[in-house]
C-alpha positions as CSV (number, residue, x, y, z in Angstrom):
1,M,-51.7,-25.5,-17.3
2,W,-54.5,-25.2,-14.7
3,Q,-56.3,-28.0,-13.1
4,R,-59.7,-27.9,-11.4
5,R,-58.5,-26.3,-8.1
6,A,-56.6,-23.5,-9.9
7,F,-59.5,-23.0,-12.2
8,L,-61.9,-22.6,-9.3
9,K,-59.5,-20.1,-7.7
10,A,-59.4,-18.2,-11.0
11,A,-63.1,-18.2,-11.4
12,G,-63.8,-16.9,-8.0
13,A,-65.1,-18.4,-4.7
14,G,-68.7,-18.2,-5.8
15,F,-68.4,-20.2,-9.1
16,A,-69.1,-23.6,-7.7
17,A,-71.9,-22.2,-5.5
18,S,-73.5,-20.6,-8.5
19,L,-73.8,-23.8,-10.4
20,L,-76.9,-25.9,-10.6
21,P,-76.5,-29.3,-8.9
22,R,-76.0,-31.1,-12.2
23,Q,-73.4,-28.6,-13.3
24,A,-71.6,-28.7,-9.9
25,L,-71.4,-32.5,-10.2
26,A,-70.0,-32.2,-13.7
27,L,-67.3,-29.9,-12.4
28,E,-66.5,-32.3,-9.5
29,R,-66.1,-35.2,-12.0
30,N,-63.7,-33.3,-14.2
31,E,-60.1,-32.3,-13.5
32,L,-59.6,-30.3,-16.7
33,V,-61.9,-27.5,-18.2
34,F,-62.1,-26.5,-21.8
35,A,-64.0,-23.7,-23.6
36,S,-65.3,-23.3,-27.1
37,A,-67.6,-21.2,-29.2
38,V,-70.5,-23.3,-30.5
39,Q,-73.6,-23.2,-32.8
40,T,-76.8,-24.8,-31.5
41,R,-79.1,-27.0,-33.6
42,A,-81.6,-24.2,-33.7
43,G,-79.1,-21.9,-35.3
44,G,-78.2,-19.9,-32.3
45,Y,-74.7,-19.1,-31.0
46,G,-72.9,-19.4,-27.7
47,A,-69.9,-20.6,-25.8
48,V,-69.5,-23.5,-23.4
49,L,-67.2,-24.6,-20.6
50,L,-66.8,-28.4,-20.9
51,G,-65.1,-30.8,-18.5
52,E,-62.6,-33.3,-20.0
53,R,-65.2,-36.1,-19.7
54,G,-67.5,-34.1,-21.9
55,D,-69.8,-32.6,-19.2
56,V,-71.3,-29.2,-20.0
57,I,-70.4,-27.1,-16.9
58,A,-71.6,-23.7,-18.0
59,S,-72.7,-21.8,-21.1
60,I,-73.4,-18.2,-22.4
61,D,-75.3,-16.9,-25.4
62,L,-73.7,-14.9,-28.1
63,P,-75.3,-12.4,-30.5
64,D,-73.7,-14.0,-33.5
65,R,-71.0,-16.5,-34.4
66,G,-68.0,-16.6,-32.1
67,H,-64.5,-17.7,-33.1
68,D,-61.9,-18.0,-30.3
69,I,-61.8,-17.6,-26.6
70,T,-59.1,-16.3,-24.2
71,F,-59.1,-16.5,-20.4
72,S,-57.2,-14.8,-17.6
73,R,-56.6,-16.5,-14.3
74,A,-55.5,-13.1,-12.9
75,A,-58.6,-11.3,-14.2
76,G,-61.0,-14.2,-13.6
77,R,-62.7,-13.4,-16.9
78,G,-63.0,-15.0,-20.3
79,V,-63.6,-13.2,-23.6
80,V,-65.3,-14.7,-26.7
81,F,-64.4,-12.9,-29.9
82,A,-66.7,-12.6,-33.0
83,R,-65.6,-14.4,-36.1
84,Q,-64.0,-12.1,-38.7
85,P,-65.3,-9.5,-39.7
86,G,-67.4,-9.4,-36.5
87,T,-67.8,-6.3,-34.4
88,F,-68.4,-7.7,-30.9
89,A,-66.6,-9.5,-28.2
90,V,-68.3,-10.7,-25.0
91,V,-66.5,-10.6,-21.6
92,F,-67.9,-13.2,-19.2
93,D,-67.5,-14.1,-15.6
94,P,-67.4,-17.9,-15.3
95,A,-69.0,-17.7,-11.9
96,G,-72.0,-16.0,-13.4
97,Q,-72.0,-13.4,-10.6
98,A,-71.3,-10.5,-13.0
99,A,-73.3,-9.7,-16.1
100,P,-71.5,-10.2,-19.4
101,I,-70.0,-7.1,-21.0
102,T,-70.3,-6.8,-24.8
103,L,-67.6,-4.9,-26.5
104,T,-68.2,-3.2,-29.8
105,S,-65.3,-2.5,-32.1
106,P,-64.9,1.3,-32.8
107,E,-66.0,2.9,-36.0
108,G,-63.7,1.9,-38.9
109,R,-62.6,-1.3,-37.1
110,H,-63.6,-4.9,-36.9
111,F,-62.4,-7.8,-34.8
112,Y,-60.4,-10.8,-36.3
113,G,-61.5,-13.4,-33.8
114,H,-58.5,-13.5,-31.4
115,G,-57.1,-11.8,-28.3
116,V,-55.0,-12.3,-25.2
117,F,-54.7,-10.8,-21.7
118,S,-51.6,-9.3,-20.2
119,P,-49.9,-11.5,-17.5
120,D,-51.5,-9.5,-14.7
121,G,-55.0,-9.5,-16.3
122,K,-55.2,-5.7,-16.4
123,L,-55.1,-5.4,-20.2
124,L,-56.8,-7.2,-23.1
125,Y,-55.2,-7.1,-26.5
126,A,-57.3,-7.9,-29.6
127,T,-56.5,-8.2,-33.3
128,E,-58.5,-5.7,-35.4
129,S,-58.6,-4.2,-38.8
130,D,-58.4,-0.6,-39.9
131,F,-60.3,-1.6,-43.0
132,E,-60.3,1.8,-44.8
133,A,-56.5,1.8,-44.6
134,A,-56.2,-2.0,-45.1
135,Q,-54.0,-2.2,-42.1
136,G,-54.0,-4.4,-39.0
137,V,-54.2,-3.0,-35.5
138,I,-54.1,-4.3,-31.9
139,G,-56.9,-2.8,-29.8
140,V,-55.8,-2.4,-26.2
141,Y,-58.6,-2.6,-23.5
142,D,-58.5,-1.7,-19.8
143,A,-59.6,-5.0,-18.1
144,T,-59.7,-3.5,-14.7
145,G,-63.0,-1.8,-15.2
146,D,-65.5,-1.7,-18.1
147,Y,-63.0,-2.8,-20.8
148,K,-62.6,0.7,-22.3
149,R,-60.5,0.8,-25.4
150,I,-57.4,2.8,-24.3
151,A,-54.8,2.4,-27.0
152,E,-54.2,1.1,-30.5
153,Y,-50.9,-0.4,-31.9
154,P,-50.1,-1.3,-35.5
155,T,-49.5,-4.9,-36.4
156,Y,-47.2,-3.7,-39.2
157,G,-49.2,-5.7,-41.8
158,T,-52.6,-6.5,-43.2
159,G,-55.2,-9.0,-42.0
160,P,-53.9,-9.9,-38.5
161,H,-55.4,-13.1,-37.1
162,E,-54.1,-14.8,-34.0
163,L,-51.9,-13.1,-31.5
164,L,-50.1,-14.6,-28.5
165,L,-48.0,-13.4,-25.5
166,M,-44.5,-14.7,-25.6
167,P,-43.0,-16.5,-22.6
168,D,-41.1,-13.3,-21.6
169,G,-44.5,-11.8,-20.8
170,K,-43.7,-8.6,-22.5
171,T,-43.7,-9.4,-26.2
172,L,-46.8,-10.0,-28.4
173,V,-46.5,-12.1,-31.6
174,I,-49.0,-11.6,-34.3
175,A,-49.8,-13.6,-37.4
176,N,-50.5,-11.1,-40.2
177,G,-52.4,-13.1,-42.8
178,G,-51.7,-10.6,-45.4
179,I,-55.2,-10.5,-46.9
180,E,-57.2,-7.4,-47.3
181,T,-60.9,-7.5,-46.5
182,H,-63.6,-4.8,-46.1
183,P,-67.0,-5.1,-44.4
184,D,-68.7,-3.8,-47.6
185,F,-67.5,-6.9,-49.4
186,G,-68.2,-9.5,-46.7
187,K,-65.4,-12.0,-46.5
188,A,-64.2,-11.4,-50.0
189,E,-60.4,-11.4,-50.3
190,L,-59.3,-8.2,-52.1
191,N,-55.6,-8.4,-52.7
192,L,-54.6,-12.0,-53.4
193,Q,-52.1,-11.0,-56.0
194,T,-50.2,-8.6,-53.7
195,M,-50.6,-10.4,-50.3
196,D,-47.8,-9.8,-47.8
197,P,-48.1,-12.2,-44.8
198,S,-45.7,-12.1,-41.8
199,V,-45.0,-13.0,-38.3
200,V,-44.5,-9.9,-36.2
201,F,-43.2,-9.3,-32.7
202,V,-44.4,-6.2,-30.9
203,D,-43.5,-4.7,-27.5
204,A,-46.7,-5.1,-25.4
205,G,-46.0,-2.0,-23.4
206,S,-45.3,0.5,-26.2
207,G,-46.5,-1.1,-29.5
208,A,-43.0,-0.8,-30.9
209,L,-41.9,-3.2,-33.6
210,V,-39.5,-5.8,-32.2
211,G,-39.2,-7.8,-35.3
212,Q,-40.9,-8.9,-38.6
213,L,-40.3,-12.1,-40.4
214,R,-41.5,-13.2,-43.8
215,L,-41.2,-16.3,-45.9
216,E,-39.5,-16.2,-49.3
217,A,-41.2,-13.9,-51.8
218,G,-42.6,-16.8,-53.9
219,L,-44.7,-17.8,-50.9
220,H,-46.5,-14.5,-50.6
221,Q,-49.9,-16.2,-51.0
222,L,-49.3,-18.4,-48.0
223,S,-51.5,-16.7,-45.4
224,I,-50.2,-17.1,-41.8
225,R,-53.2,-17.5,-39.5
226,H,-52.8,-19.5,-36.3
227,M,-50.0,-20.1,-33.8
228,A,-48.8,-21.9,-30.7
229,I,-45.5,-21.7,-28.7
230,D,-43.4,-24.8,-28.0
231,I,-41.1,-25.7,-25.1
232,R,-38.1,-23.9,-26.8
233,G,-40.1,-20.6,-27.2
234,R,-40.5,-21.1,-31.0
235,V,-43.7,-19.9,-32.5
236,W,-45.3,-22.6,-34.6
237,F,-47.7,-21.4,-37.3
238,G,-50.2,-22.8,-39.7
239,C,-51.0,-21.4,-43.1
240,Q,-53.8,-21.2,-45.6
241,Y,-52.7,-21.1,-49.3
242,K,-54.5,-18.6,-51.5
243,G,-52.6,-19.3,-54.8
244,A,-53.3,-21.7,-57.6
245,P,-55.3,-24.8,-56.4
246,S,-52.9,-27.0,-58.3
247,A,-50.0,-25.9,-56.1
248,S,-49.3,-27.6,-52.7
249,P,-46.8,-25.6,-50.7
250,Q,-45.8,-26.6,-47.1
251,L,-48.2,-25.2,-44.6
252,V,-46.6,-25.5,-41.2
253,G,-43.5,-23.7,-39.8
254,Y,-42.0,-21.9,-36.9
255,A,-40.5,-18.5,-36.2
256,T,-38.3,-17.2,-33.4
257,L,-37.6,-14.0,-31.6
258,D,-34.0,-14.0,-32.8
259,G,-35.1,-13.8,-36.5
260,D,-35.4,-17.4,-37.8
261,I,-38.5,-18.4,-39.8
262,Q,-38.8,-21.7,-41.8
263,L,-41.3,-24.3,-42.9
264,V,-41.1,-27.9,-42.0
265,E,-41.4,-30.7,-44.6
266,L,-44.6,-32.7,-44.2
267,P,-44.9,-35.9,-46.4
268,P,-46.6,-35.4,-49.7
269,D,-49.7,-37.5,-48.9
270,T,-50.2,-35.6,-45.6
271,L,-49.7,-32.3,-47.3
272,R,-52.2,-33.3,-50.1
273,D,-54.9,-34.2,-47.5
274,L,-54.6,-30.9,-45.7
275,R,-56.0,-29.3,-48.8
276,N,-53.9,-26.1,-48.5
277,Y,-55.7,-25.2,-45.2
278,V,-54.6,-25.4,-41.6
279,G,-57.4,-24.4,-39.2
280,S,-56.0,-24.6,-35.7
281,V,-52.6,-25.1,-34.0
282,A,-51.9,-26.3,-30.5
283,V,-48.9,-27.4,-28.4
284,S,-49.0,-30.3,-26.0
285,A,-48.7,-29.7,-22.2
286,D,-45.1,-30.6,-22.2
287,G,-44.4,-28.4,-25.2
288,E,-42.8,-31.2,-27.2
289,T,-45.6,-31.9,-29.7
290,V,-47.6,-29.5,-32.0
291,A,-51.0,-30.5,-33.5
292,I,-52.7,-29.0,-36.5
293,S,-56.1,-29.5,-38.1
294,S,-57.7,-29.2,-41.4
295,P,-61.5,-29.1,-41.4
296,G,-61.7,-29.3,-45.1
297,G,-59.3,-32.2,-45.3
298,N,-60.9,-33.9,-42.3
299,L,-57.4,-34.3,-41.0
300,L,-55.5,-34.0,-37.6
301,V,-51.7,-34.2,-37.6
302,A,-49.4,-34.3,-34.5
303,I,-45.7,-33.2,-35.2
304,D,-42.7,-33.7,-33.0
305,V,-41.2,-30.3,-32.5
306,A,-37.7,-31.5,-32.1
307,G,-37.5,-33.1,-35.6
308,G,-40.4,-31.4,-37.3
309,K,-41.9,-34.8,-38.4
310,P,-45.4,-36.1,-38.0
311,V,-45.9,-38.7,-35.3
312,L,-49.6,-39.2,-35.9
313,V,-52.1,-38.6,-38.6
314,E,-55.8,-39.1,-37.9
315,T,-59.0,-38.4,-39.6
316,L,-61.9,-36.4,-38.0
317,R,-64.7,-35.2,-40.3
318,S,-64.9,-31.3,-40.1
319,G,-62.3,-31.4,-37.2
320,C,-60.7,-28.1,-36.3
321,G,-60.6,-27.3,-32.6
322,L,-57.5,-28.4,-30.7
323,A,-56.3,-28.1,-27.1
324,A,-53.8,-29.9,-24.9
325,D,-54.8,-32.2,-22.2
326,N,-52.4,-33.9,-19.8
327,A,-51.4,-36.7,-22.2
328,G,-52.1,-35.5,-25.7
329,F,-54.8,-33.3,-27.2
330,V,-58.6,-32.9,-27.3
331,A,-60.0,-32.4,-30.8
332,T,-63.4,-31.0,-31.7
333,S,-65.5,-30.9,-34.9
334,G,-68.1,-28.8,-36.7
335,L,-70.3,-31.8,-36.4
336,G,-70.3,-31.9,-32.6
337,D,-67.6,-34.5,-32.0
338,M,-64.9,-34.4,-29.2
339,I,-62.1,-37.0,-29.3
340,G,-58.7,-37.6,-27.8
341,L,-55.6,-37.4,-30.0
342,A,-51.9,-38.3,-29.7
343,G,-51.9,-40.2,-26.4
344,A,-55.1,-38.7,-24.9
345,E,-57.1,-41.8,-24.0
346,R,-60.7,-40.7,-23.8
347,Q,-64.0,-41.9,-25.0
348,A,-65.3,-40.0,-28.0
349,R,-68.3,-37.8,-27.4
350,K,-71.1,-36.4,-29.5
351,F,-72.9,-33.2,-28.6
352,D,-76.1,-31.6,-29.9
353,F,-74.2,-28.5,-30.9
354,A,-71.5,-27.7,-33.4
355,F,-68.1,-26.7,-32.2
356,D,-66.5,-23.6,-33.8
357,N,-62.9,-23.5,-35.0
358,H,-61.0,-23.3,-31.7
359,M,-60.8,-25.0,-28.3
360,L,-59.1,-23.5,-25.2
361,R,-57.9,-25.3,-22.2
362,V,-58.7,-23.3,-19.1
363,G,-58.5,-25.8,-16.4
């Protein structure tokens, strides 16, 4: 977890010098830096770098709605991915010394809103859809130059969403949501009766399948979407249920490289208030607590990873974005709120833009 000095090193020597005096003061006042895609009051889209105190340090414009952001200390670059089924991703230099690079998904593909760099910053991996074949793919991009797309791996499923790099630095984990979509039909979900979600482990060097885990067959409409990795190397995931509204299955679980996958038992009232939808998943800085959000349920839940039990339940209207700070979590909302959660003592802030679904700690 980077703090300000490490962030400045990653961003480049010219980052602080490139800031306006107001922005430079904001960076000096803040030890941690966060990033999020946003929507302005005027209806435009962008991404911001925020200090832990709520100061806006830098921002970029986006051609349309963004979803998630990834950042590489080794590459000194960040990437904002378009919301599914978007066709762009914007590579940005936080120092502002290099012009942004806009990536366009190749013909027959669209982005799913998430990506991750290799440990050395030389490659960028992005979840994409081969929508004519209704199959997920990982686009591999050369981050040492102009981000040319150099390879494509299967995700061994349909509707991939978030992907992460495992602690071993060589295995990718992908949440296959199991839902078929096609740009001709917008965000319509085309295969709800035959969904096949899974958590998949893939060799980052070759694209070979390392392992694929599914929940029991009766839960095939439980779409696995977002993930975070705890101190034990377990991959915690949050789900969105696409079955009968009257049903209320468990929505949070974990998977492991050695083949274990299971859901944890949340209390009935908490499960009810999540409204069959988990929007974001994050793990605390010490890896001992996982936080989940439900924007539709206006709910934030912190779970002890050792016992799988909630340790805090809090309401935040339209709350979705989550990221670890040094003591707990920062949570953001679609109404422009930023609050502390689960031990993070910070003053609630209100911004004149709406946060999108995810928050990234980059410093």
